[in-house]
N, C-alpha and C positions, 0 to 999 in steps of 0.2 A: 154328532155324526155329520150334520150339514156343514159345519165349519171345517171338518177334516176333508170332506169332499171338495169344498171350495178351495182349500189350500192345495190339494193335489191337482185339481183342474187348472188352477192359476199357474202352478209351477210347470205343468205339462204344456199348456197353450202357449206360454211365453217361449219355451224352448222349441216347440213345434213350428211356430211362425218364423222364428229366427233361423232355424236349421233349414226350413223349406226354401226360404229365399236365398240362403247361402248355397244350397245345392243347385237351385235354378241358375244362380250367377256363375257357378263353376261350369255347369253344362253349357251355358251361353258363351263363356270364354273358350271352351273347347270348340264350339261351333265356329267362332271367329277365327280360331287358329287354323281350322281346316279350310275355311272358305275366304281367308283374308285376301288371297290373290284375285278372287272373283269380285271383291268389293272395292278394293283400293284403286284409285286412278280413273274412276268412271264418272265422276261428277254427280254421284247420287245425292239427292236432297236429304235433309235431316228427316223429313216426314217419311220418305221411303225407307230409310234405315230403321227408324223407330217402328214402322209397321212390320218390317221383316223381323226385327228382334222380338216384338210382341207376339207375333204368331209362332215364332220359333220357341219362345218361352212356354207357350201353352202346350206345344207338342212335347215338351220335356217333363210335363207333370206326371205322366205314368211312371217315369223313372224316379222322379224326385219325391213323390208322395210316400211310397213305402219306406224309402231311406230316411225321410224326415220323421216318420212315425217311429221307426226303429231307434234313431238317434235321440229323439226327444224323450221317449219312454225310458231309455237307459239313463239319460242325464237327469230326468226328474226323480226317478226312484233311487238312482245312485246318489244324488244330492241329499235325499231324505235319509239314506243309510249313512252317508258320511257325517251328517250332523246329528246322528243318533235319534232322529225323529221316528224312524221305523221301530227302534227299541221302545220308545215311549208308546207307540201305537200298539205294539204287542203287549206291553205291560198293562195297557188299558183294557185288555181282553179282546182286541179287534184283530182279526186274522188278516194276513197279507192279501188273501183273495178278496176280502171285504174292502180293503183299501184300494185294490185294483179295479173293483167293480165299476166305478164311474168312468174310468178311462176305457174299460172294456166296452161299455155301452157307447161311449163316444167313438171308439174305433169302429163299432158296427154301423153307427150313423154315418161316419166318414166313409166307410166302404160302400154304403148305399149311394152317397153323393158321388163317389168315385165311379160307380157304375153308370150313373146318369151322365157324368162328364165323359166317360169313355165311349158311350153310345151316342151322345148328342152333340157335345161341344168339340171333342177332339177330332172327329172326322172333318168338321167344317174348318177348324184351325189348320189341320194338315193339308186340306185342299188349298187354302189361301197361302199357306207357307210354301208348299211345293211349287205352286204356280208363280208366286212372286220370286222365289229363288231361281226358277228357270228363266224368268225374264231378266233378272239381274245378271245371271251368268252369261247370257247371250248378248248383253248390252256392250256396246263398243266402249273402248277407253275414251276418256275425255280428250278433246282436241289438244295435242301436244306434239309439235314437230321437233324432231331431233336433228342435230347437225350431221350432215353427210349421209343421211338415210332417206330413202324414198318413202314418202308418206302416202298411203293408199286408202285411208279410212273415209275420205270424202268421196262419195259416189261419183264416178265418171271423171275423176281427176287424180293425177299423181303429182305430188309437190316435192321438190328437192330444194333444200337450203344448205348452202355451203358453210355458213357460219351465222351465229346468232349473237346479238349484242348483250351486254351485261344486264340491260333492262328487261330482256326477254321479249321485247316487241320489235326491236330493230333486227332486220335480216339482211344478209349479203349473199350474192351469188345465187339468185333465185331462178329456178326452172319450173314451169308449170305445164304439164302435158294434159291437153284437153281431149277426153275420149267420149264426149257427149254424142258424137256422130257414129260411134261404134265402128270406126274405120281406121284404126291404128294410130300411130303418132304423126298425124298429118297437121296437127295444130299445136304449136309450142310457143310459150311465152318465156323470154329470157330477160332478166333485169339485173342491173348491178347491185341494187339495194332496194329496200322497201320497209314498210311499217305494217304491223299486224294490230288490229283493234276490233273490239266487239261493237256491234250495232247497238243503238240505244235500247232496243227491246231484248238484246242478248240472244236473239234467234239466228244471227248470222255473224260471220267473221269477215272483215273487210281487209283486203290486201291493197295497200297503196304502194305502187311500184314506181321506181325512178330509173331513167336512163336505160331503156331496154328496147327490145324488138319483138314483134309478132311474126312468126313464121307459119305460113299456110301452104300446103300442097293441094292442088285441085286434082282429085282422082275420080271425078264424077263420071268421066268417060272411061269405062273399064276396057274398051277395045284398044284404045291408043295409049293407055296408061303405062304399058310396059316400054313404049318407045318415046313417048312425049309426056313429060311431067311438068305441067305449069306450076310455077313457084312464085309465091308472093311474100314480100317482106315489108313490114311497116314499122318505122321507128317511133318512139315516143319519149318524152321527157318525164311525164307523169301519167299514170293510169291506175284506175281503181277496179278491183274485181271483188265481187261479193260471193261468198260460199254459204249456202244454207247449212245450219247445224241441226236440222230436224231429224236427221238420221241418228243423232246422238241422244235423242230423247228416249226415255224408257217406254217401250211398247208393252202394254199390258195384254197378256193372252186371255182368251176366253176360258173361264173356269170350267165350262161345260166339257171342254176337251179332256179333263182329267177326272171327271166324276165317276168314270167306269173303273178306276183303280180301287182295289179292295180296301186299302187303308183309308179311303175317303167315304166309306159306306157305314151306315148303322146296321143294327141287327136285322131289321126288316129287309133292307136292301140287300144285305149279304145272303139272307135266306132265299130271297127271290132269285138272285143271280146264281146261287148254287144250284137251285132246281133247274134253271135253264141250261147251265153248263153241263150238269150231269146228264140231262136229257139229250143234249147235243152230242156229248161224248158217246153215249150208247148208240145213237143213230149212226155216227161215223164208224164206230166199231162194227156194227151190224152190216153197214153198206160195204165196208172193206171185206168182211168175211164172205158175204154173198158174192161179191165180185171175184174173189179168189177161188171160191168153190166153183163158180161158173167157168173160170179158166181151166181148172182141173177137169171139169166135165167135158170141155172141148177136147182136152188131151186124151181122155179115155175114149172119146168117139173116134179120134184120128187113129188111135192105137188099134181099134177094132176094125178099121176100114181096110179090108184086104184088096180093094181095087187098085191100091198103089203097087201091089206086087207085080213083078214082071210076068209075062205069059208063061215062061218056063216054071217059075215058082208057083204059079197058080195051079199047075197040075200036081204039084207036090207041096201042099200047104203045110206049114210047120205045126207041130203039135201044140196043144193048149199050154203045156208047161214051158214052151219056148216063145211065148208071145211078148217078151219084154224087149230088151235091146237086140237080141239075135234077129228080130224081125227085119232090121234094115239090111242084114246080110243077103236077103233074098230080093232086094230091090236092084233095079238097073243102076249103074254108077252115076248117071246124070240125075236120076230121081233121088238117089241116096244123098248126093251132095246138097240138093235142094232141101231135102228133109232135115239134114243136119244143120243147114243155115237157118231154116225156120225155127228149129228147136232151140238153137243157141240164141237167136234173137228173142224168142219167147221167154227163155230163161233169164236173159239180161233184163227184159222189160219187167218180168215178175220180181226180180231182185230189186230193181230201182223202185218199183211200186211199193214193195214191202218196206224198203228203207225210208221212202218219203212218208208213208203212212205211219211208220213207227215214230219218226220225228214229230209229225203232226199230232198224233195221239199223245206222245210224251209231253209236248208243250201244253196241250189241252189239259192233261192230267195234272201237270205242275200248277197251272192256273187254278184248278179246282182245289189243290192242296193249299195254295196261298189264301184262297177265300175261306177255307175251313180254319186255317190258322188264325186269321183275323177275327173270325167268329168266336173262337175259343178265347182269344186274348181280350175280348170285351169283358169277360168275367174274371180273368186272372188278376187284374188290378185290384178289384174289390177283395178278393180272397187274400192277396198279398198284404193288404193293410191289416187284416186281422192276424195273419201269421206273424208279421214282424212285430206287432204289439205283444203277442204271446212270447216272443223271444226277448224283446227289449225290456219289458217291465220286470219279469223275474230275474233277468240278467243284471239289471240295475240293483236289485236287492241283494244279489250275490256278491258283485264286485265292490259295491258301496263306494263308488267314485263318481263325483259329478264333474261339471265343466266340460271342456272340449278336448281333454287329454286322452285318457284310456277309453272313454265311451266312443270317441271317433274311430279309434283303431279297431275296436271290437265290431262296431257297426259296419265299417267298410269291409272288414273281413267276411262277415256273414253275407253282406250284400254282393260282394264279388263272387262268393261261392254260388249264391242264388243266380246271379246273372250269367256266370259261365255255364252252369248246368242248363239254364233256360236256353241260351244261345246254341249250345251244342246239340241239345235234344231237338230243338226246332229245326235246325239244319238237317239232322238225321231224318226227321219226319218229312221234311220238304223234298230232300233229294235222295233219300234212302227208303228203306222198307219199314221204318218205325211208324206205328200208328200215330195219326196226328193228335188225337186226344192225349195219348201218353206223352208225345213230344212236347206239347204245350204245358201240360200239367205236371210233368216230371219234377221240375224244380220245386213246385209247391208240395208235392208228395214227399220229397226229401227233407225239406225244411220244416214241414208241419210236425213230424214226430219230435224234432229237436225242440220246437217251441212248447209242445205238450210236456216233454220231459223236464225242461227248465221250469215250467209253471208248477209242475208237481213237486220238484225239489224245493222251489222257493216257498210254496205254501206249507210244506212239511218241515221246513228248516227251523 
């Protein structure tokens, strides 16, 4: 029996490691396809790119792990069935469930590790990945001046080059607008040609200009500037200008700025944040209700105040049954207009107050839902590992095909169904009236009976 278990475990582990890294690679290629415009042309170092890809790969584990288990279990048991090893196992009096037992225990252990990963490692990786991705996306493009286009990425300077030489360093028809004084285009450098080169430490770019002029307008005296503009021109045969490239360096944001996002929290942090958010939501709702009731109370007090009635109407007060809108008919015209203006203003204020509080409470409630979703998703990864094993192993014994052909098609089909149900249900729970527990766990509830049915059919086959 030990030899059989070793055979099955060896077959499964080989397929599992292979398919896991294949899925991670595919997801990483998808990430590159989406963000290729944010990564290319920014002069990012190899170290920064590898750090970004490493953290991105870790965040893909919750999606890659269940799919790898599903695909590996189908491949391993399909390969056993294709080579009639399952027939030999049954002929030896060993049931399919007994043969599946070591992998089932392994999937349970793997689900426990998946929970630890989802709670402890994934939030940290997500925090570092999102922070670094934000820094990379806001990073300027690498220094690259185009012909006939005003270049503005160097702070306080605008550079125009009419033509560039074939070597990429020689430039012709150069204009440099100096805005360091924040006073318009009062300093301009014009040159017939020049050379671009990096400084020895590669922290600056040096322009060596030939046959040009420096134009400067003195507008320090604002009172006489409109009538008298002193102008200065200085010619040169050769001049060097150094531009710092520090603004092109990647600026790393403080990770503490993003720690409040629910995806970057573990279970303890999510529970604490949920308690605070729900308490704050109840307080806001209670405060709004009390304020609105207070306004209605003031309206009732005004409605009962008969001192606004005209002297003539005070001798003939209206009956109790007519103390609603007909009350204003007994007021003087000037008082009536004031009352109507105040009432309309009060109604508009109340409407705006209700609309503002409705948006505020809605956003707060959505934030609570997102925290609840992340809290439930800490457990769905572990449960998905067991479910997909219960689907993959018996399905492999039924289709009896190994390799990457039919098992890949079947695996992708089941995973796509699971992913679509999960995505739609979570969106319905987040932005609709579906319960969050049901929204997060609906995909597992749909797939689990299929896994149990296939396991039953495989063990009874």
